[in-house]
C-alpha positions in Angstrom: -24.6 18.6 -3.5 -23.2 21.1 -6.0 -19.5 21.7 -5.5 -18.4 18.2 -4.4 -14.8 17.5 -5.2 -12.7 14.4 -5.5 -11.2 14.9 -2.0 -14.6 15.2 -0.5 -15.7 12.1 -2.2 -12.7 10.0 -1.1 -12.6 11.5 2.4 -16.1 10.1 2.9 -15.1 6.6 1.8 -11.8 5.6 3.4 -9.7 5.7 6.7 -7.2 7.6 8.8 -7.5 6.0 12.2 -4.5 3.9 13.0 -5.0 0.9 15.3 -3.2 1.6 18.6 -0.5 -0.8 19.8 0.2 -1.0 23.5 3.9 -0.4 23.9 5.8 -2.2 26.7 9.0 -0.9 28.2 11.7 -0.6 25.6 14.0 -3.6 25.3 11.8 -5.8 27.4 9.3 -8.5 26.7 5.6 -7.9 27.6 2.9 -10.3 28.5 0.5 -11.2 25.7 -1.7 -8.3 24.6 -4.3 -8.9 21.8 -3.3 -7.3 18.5 -5.4 -6.3 15.5 -4.7 -4.6 12.2 -5.6 -1.2 10.9 -9.0 -2.2 9.6 -9.8 -4.5 12.5 -10.2 -7.5 10.2 -7.1 -9.4 11.3 -6.6 -10.3 15.0 -4.0 -12.2 17.0 -3.0 -13.2 20.5 0.8 -13.3 20.5 2.7 -14.8 23.4 4.3 -11.4 23.9 5.8 -8.3 22.3 9.3 -7.0 22.2 10.1 -3.3 21.5 13.9 -2.9 20.8 15.3 0.6 21.3 18.5 -0.3 19.4 19.8 -2.9 16.9 21.9 -4.3 19.7 18.9 -5.0 21.8 17.2 -6.7 18.9 20.2 -8.9 18.1 20.4 -9.9 21.8 16.7 -10.9 21.8 17.0 -12.9 18.7 20.2 -14.7 19.8 18.8 -15.6 23.3 15.3 -16.7 22.3 13.6 -19.4 20.1 10.2 -19.8 18.7 8.1 -17.8 16.2 8.6 -14.1 15.7 6.9 -11.6 13.4 7.8 -7.9 12.9 5.0 -5.4 12.9 4.8 -1.8 11.7 1.6 0.1 11.6 -0.6 -3.0 11.0 -1.8 -1.5 7.8 -1.8 -4.7 5.8 -5.2 -6.4 5.2 -3.5 -9.8 4.9 -2.5 -11.8 8.0 1.2 -11.0 7.8 1.6 -10.3 11.5 -0.4 -12.9 13.5 1.8 -15.4 15.4 1.6 -17.5 18.6 5.1 -16.4 19.3 6.5 -12.8 19.8 5.7 -9.7 17.8 8.6 -7.4 17.3 7.5 -3.7 17.3 10.1 -1.6 15.5 8.6 1.8 16.3 11.7 3.0 18.2 14.0 2.2 15.2 12.9 5.3 13.4 14.0 8.9 12.5 16.5 10.1 9.9 19.9 8.6 10.6 22.0 10.2 7.8 21.8 11.9 4.5 23.9 12.7 1.4 23.2 16.1 -0.1 25.1 15.4 -3.2 23.6 12.0 -4.1 20.2 13.1 -2.8 19.9 10.1 -0.5 18.7 9.7 3.0 18.9 6.8 5.6 16.0 6.2 7.9 15.2 3.8 10.7 12.9 1.3 9.1 10.2 1.9 11.8 9.5 5.4 10.7 6.0 6.2 9.3 5.9 7.4 5.7 3.9 10.4 6.9 6.8 11.5 9.1 9.4 11.4 6.4 8.2 14.3 4.2 9.0 17.0 6.8 12.4 15.5 7.5 13.3 15.4 3.9 12.0 18.9 3.2 14.3 20.2 6.0 17.4 18.9 4.0 16.0 20.0 0.6 15.0 16.5 -0.6 11.7 14.8 -1.5 10.6 11.3 -2.3 9.9 10.5 -6.0 6.5 9.0 -5.1 4.3 8.0 -2.3 1.3 5.7 -1.9 -2.2 7.1 -1.5 -2.1 6.6 2.3 1.1 7.3 4.4 0.3 5.7 7.7 2.6 2.7 7.0 6.1 2.2 8.3 8.9 2.3 5.8 9.7 -1.3 6.5 6.1 -2.4 6.1 5.5 -0.4 3.0 8.6 -1.7 1.2 8.1 -5.3 2.4 4.8 -5.4 0.7 5.8 -3.5 -2.5 3.5 -0.6 -1.7 3.3 1.8 -4.5 1.9 5.1 -5.7 0.7 6.2 -9.1 2.5 6.9 -12.3 3.9 5.0 -15.3 7.3 6.6 -14.7 7.6 5.4 -11.1 8.3 2.0 -9.4 6.9 0.9 -6.1 8.7 2.4 -3.0 11.0 -0.7 -2.9 12.5 0.4 -6.2 14.0 3.5 -4.6 15.8 1.6 -1.8 19.6 1.8 -2.5 20.7 -0.2 0.6 19.3 -1.7 3.8 20.3 -3.5 7.0 18.8 -6.9 7.7 19.0 -8.8 11.0 18.3 -12.5 10.5 16.3 -14.7 12.8 19.5 -15.9 14.4 20.7 -12.4 15.1 23.2 -11.9 12.3 23.5 -8.4 11.0 23.8 -8.0 7.2 24.2 -4.8 5.2 23.0 -5.3 1.6 22.9 -3.1 -1.5 23.1 -3.5 -5.3 26.9 -3.7 -4.9 27.0 -5.9 -1.8 25.0 -9.1 -1.6 22.9 -8.2 -4.7 20.7 -11.3 -4.8 19.8 -10.8 -1.1 19.2 -7.1 -1.9 16.8 -7.8 -4.7 15.0 -10.3 -2.4 15.0 -8.3 0.8 13.5 -5.1 -0.7 10.2 -7.0 -1.0 10.3 -9.7 1.6 6.9 -9.8 3.4 9.1 -9.8 6.6 10.1 -13.4 5.9 13.9 -13.0 5.8 14.5 -11.2 9.1 13.9 -7.8 10.6 14.9 -4.8 8.5 16.2 -2.0 10.8 17.3 0.7 8.4 17.0 1.7 4.8 18.6 4.3 2.4 16.4 5.8 -0.2 17.2 7.5 -3.5 15.4 10.9 -3.5 15.4 14.1 -5.5 15.3 17.8 -4.9 12.3 19.0 -2.9 9.4 20.0 -5.2 5.7 21.1 -5.4 2.9 19.4 -7.1 -0.5 20.6 -8.5 -3.4 18.1 -8.5 -6.5 18.5 -10.7 -9.5 16.3 -10.5 -12.7 16.2 -12.5 -15.6 13.8 -13.3 -15.6 12.0 -16.7 -17.3 9.0 -18.2 -15.4 5.8 -17.5 -15.1 4.7 -21.1 -13.7 8.1 -22.1 -11.0 7.8 -19.5 -10.1 4.3 -20.5 -9.9 5.1 -24.2 -7.4 7.8 -23.5 -5.7 6.3 -20.4 -2.3 5.5 -22.0 -2.0 9.0 -23.5 -3.0 10.6 -20.2 -0.6 8.4 -18.2 2.2 9.6 -20.5 1.1 13.2 -20.4 0.9 13.7 -16.6 3.4 12.9 -13.9 0.6 11.0 -12.1 -2.7 10.0 -13.5 -5.4 7.7 -12.1 -9.1 7.3 -11.9 -11.7 6.2 -9.3 -14.6 4.5 -11.1 -17.9 4.9 -9.2 -19.7 1.6 -8.8 -23.1 1.3 -10.5 -22.3 4.4 -12.5 -21.0 5.5 -15.9 -18.6 7.9 -14.3 -15.2 8.1 -12.7 -13.4 10.7 -10.6 -10.2 11.4 -12.6 -7.0 12.7 -11.0 -3.9 14.2 -12.7 -0.9 15.6 -10.9 2.1 17.5 -12.3 5.0 19.5 -10.9 4.5 23.2 -10.5 6.1 26.4 -9.1 2.7 27.9 -8.2 2.2 29.1 -4.6 0.8 26.6 -2.1 -3.0 26.5 -2.1 -4.4 23.4 -0.4 -7.3 24.2 1.9 -8.8 21.1 3.6 -12.4 20.1 2.9 -14.8 21.2 5.6 -16.4 18.5 7.8 -19.8 19.7 6.5 -18.8 19.0 2.9 -17.4 15.5 3.9 -20.6 14.7 5.7 -22.8 15.7 2.8 -21.2 13.1 0.5 -21.3 10.5 3.2 -25.0 11.1 3.5 -25.4 10.7 -0.2 -23.5 7.4 -0.2 -25.7 6.1 2.6 -28.7 7.1 0.6 -27.5 4.9 -2.3 -27.6 1.9 -0.1 -31.4 2.4 0.4 -31.9 1.8 -3.3 -31.5 -1.7 -4.8 -28.3 -2.0 -6.9 -30.2 -2.7 -10.1 -31.9 0.7 -9.7 -28.9 2.7 -8.6 -27.3 3.8 -11.8 -29.4 7.0 -12.6 -29.1 8.0 -8.9 -25.3 7.7 -8.8 -24.9 9.3 -12.3 -26.9 12.3 -11.2 -24.8 12.8 -8.1 -21.6 12.2 -10.1 -22.5 15.0 -12.5 -22.6 17.4 -9.6 -19.1 16.7 -8.6 -17.1 19.8 -9.4 -13.5 20.2 -10.6 -10.9 20.8 -7.9 -7.3 21.9 -7.7 -4.6 21.9 -5.0 -1.0 23.0 -4.8 1.4 21.9 -2.1 4.7 20.3 -1.3 4.9 16.9 -2.9 4.2 14.6 0.1 1.1 16.6 1.0 -0.4 16.1 -2.5 0.6 12.5 -3.1 -0.9 11.1 0.1 -4.5 11.6 1.4 -6.5 11.4 4.6 -8.9 8.6 4.9 -11.7 8.9 7.5 -13.4 5.5 7.4 -12.0 2.1 7.9 -12.1 -0.4 5.0 -10.6 -3.7 3.7 -9.0 -3.9 0.3 -8.1 -6.3 -2.5 -5.6 -5.1 -5.2 -4.1 -7.0 -8.1 -1.7 -5.8 -10.8 -2.3 -7.0 -14.3 -0.1 -6.3 -17.4 -0.9 -2.8 -18.7 -2.3 -4.1 -22.0 -4.9 -6.1 -20.1 -5.8 -3.4 -17.6 -8.8 -1.8 -19.3 -10.5 -5.1 -20.2 -10.0 -6.4 -16.6 -11.5 -3.2 -15.2 -14.4 -3.4 -17.6 -15.2 -7.0 -16.6 -15.1 -6.1 -12.9 -17.5 -3.2 -13.3 -19.8 -5.3 -15.5 -19.8 -8.1 -12.9 -20.7 -5.7 -10.1 -23.7 -4.6 -12.1 -24.8 -8.0 -13.4 -24.4 -9.7 -10.0 -26.1 -6.7 -8.3 -23.3 -6.3 -5.8 -24.3 -3.9 -3.1 -21.2 -1.8 -3.0 -20.8 2.0 -3.1 -17.0 2.3 -2.5 -15.2 3.5 -5.6 -12.6 1.4 -7.3 -9.1 2.6 -8.1 -7.2 2.2 -11.4 -3.6 3.3 -12.0 -0.3 2.4 -13.7 2.9 1.4 -12.0 6.4 1.0 -13.6 8.4 -2.2 -13.7 11.2 -2.7 -11.3 14.1 -5.2 -10.6 13.0 -6.6 -7.3 12.1 -10.2 -7.2 8.6 -10.1 -5.7 6.9 -6.7 -6.4 3.7 -6.6 -8.3 5.5 -5.0 -11.2 8.8 -6.9 -11.1 10.1 -8.1 -14.4 10.1 -6.6 -17.9 6.6 -5.1 -18.2 4.6 -2.3 -16.6 1.4 -3.1 -14.7 -2.1 -1.6 -14.1 -3.1 -1.8 -10.5 -6.8 -2.3 -9.7 -8.3 -2.0 -6.3 -11.6 -2.9 -4.8 -12.8 -2.0 -1.3 -15.4 -2.8 1.4 -16.0 -0.7 4.4 -14.7 -2.4 7.6 -18.2 -3.0 9.0 -19.2 -5.1 6.0 -18.2 -8.7 5.2 -15.8 -8.3 2.3 -15.6 -12.0 1.4 -18.5 -12.5 -1.0 -17.5 -9.4 -3.0 -13.8 -10.2 -3.0 -14.4 -13.9 -3.8 -16.5 -12.9 -6.8 -13.9 -10.5 -8.2 -10.6 -12.3 -7.5 -11.0 -14.9 -10.3 -11.3 -12.0 -12.8 -7.9 -10.8 -11.7 -6.5 -14.3 -12.2 -8.0 -14.5 -15.7 -5.9 -11.5 -16.8 -2.6 -12.7 -15.2 -3.0 -10.6 -12.0 -0.4 -10.6 -9.2 -1.7 -9.8 -5.7 -0.6 -6.9 -3.6 1.1 -8.6 -0.6 -0.5 -6.3 1.9 -4.0 -6.7 0.6 -6.5 -9.5 0.7 -5.8 -12.5 -1.6 -6.1 -16.2 -1.5 -3.1 -17.4 -3.5 -0.5 -19.9 -2.3 3.0 -21.0 -3.4 1.9 -23.1 -6.3 0.0 -20.3 -8.0 2.5 -17.6 -7.0 5.5 -19.5 -8.4 3.9 -19.3 -11.8 3.6 -15.5 -11.6 7.1 -14.6 -10.5 10.1 -15.8 -12.4 12.4 -15.4 -9.3 9.9 -16.9 -6.8 11.9 -20.1 -6.4 15.1 -18.1 -5.9 13.4 -16.2 -3.1 12.3 -19.4 -1.5 15.9 -20.7 -1.5 17.2 -17.5 0.2 14.4 -17.6 2.8 15.4 -21.2 3.6 19.0 -20.3 4.0 18.4 -17.3 6.3 15.6 -18.9 8.3 15.9 -22.7 8.2 13.8 -23.2 11.3 11.0 -21.1 9.9 11.0 -18.6 12.9 9.7 -15.8 10.6 6.8 -17.8 9.2 3.2 -17.8 10.3 0.2 -19.7 8.8 -0.3 -17.1 6.1 3.4 -17.1 5.0 3.6 -20.9 5.1 0.8 -20.9 2.6 2.6 -18.2 0.5 6.0 -19.8 0.4 5.6 -23.5 1.2 2.3 -24.8 0.0 
């Protein structure tokens, strides 16, 4: 097991496969086809699907139909944002780079584009995104609607880099919004959970194209936590992946560099070796696991990689999983994480999937995890897709609440409007705008009725 790296560890414990979506003829309705999300944990039987090839086709569909509708991107959310007994609107064809401004370093995309397809397009015009999430399979619309974020105290969620967007309301009205035009709607629509209408295009603030160098190493969890604020300020990106039933975390730091590209992929044999080790842990009772996991952790070697920014910021995941993530105020992050790790040990939770701990900067949207006047620590827990995540997530979720946590909209949580209205100062304002744009509730499903109405 000597020579394991952070990439080999994580590649053995997460997912790349994207749930396929049967695509009907463009601009036409299809009969009902079962749908399920990326992890397979959320399923639906919609009345049909509609795949517009243009904004005009989408407007015509919305004006000529009634009933429930839900937009769908890659299906990467673990919460039931998509399921409906009405129609699913698939925006895959509203994609690509539509325009760019080389002076302002901005680019406009069709909102159905996958994050993983944006890097090459931006590189071709000399631009790069400021940040990206750990996985890039999401659509731009889906990622921003759920306030998906990357890592770094100096960086907001993706929604914070949106400078303008186009929204088509449930009645078919087209509205262009920006900080200078319809500002309240702009601040609401950048993180909307798909509840205000269908977003068809977005303009992002970018920067010059750049390279990054990542370095990872193993370190005791307490040592990382004690110096986390300093490390978060020192590096462009800094995070850690605490190993469960262990004293250690895999630590990752990323900075800009001018070094030549050097980013060889891990071999399948190396990935398989760690997967076998993880499976071996499950044969040992959780209360006896600590020395075994510590011994393996101590064999994880340091690793480095250099590449263009989008290839370093996002990673490949080879196994399906479900996830819960909450953001707590930065000053509460360390204690919240410690309590979660203690609870996993004390309750002998049989989990081998690492946690994730990172900082995210505040932003001025209404509903992102870090909206408002303070930065947040984002903490994630995971279960492989073939396991029942509910006992584990139900055990840990109240700990997040204790520290004032806000849920990631695309990841498992149980909160409703009553609790959420206490966490977001502009929550009532969002509810009012939603009611104005969608008085008939076409964009709502059972999950969103709970989030916004009850």
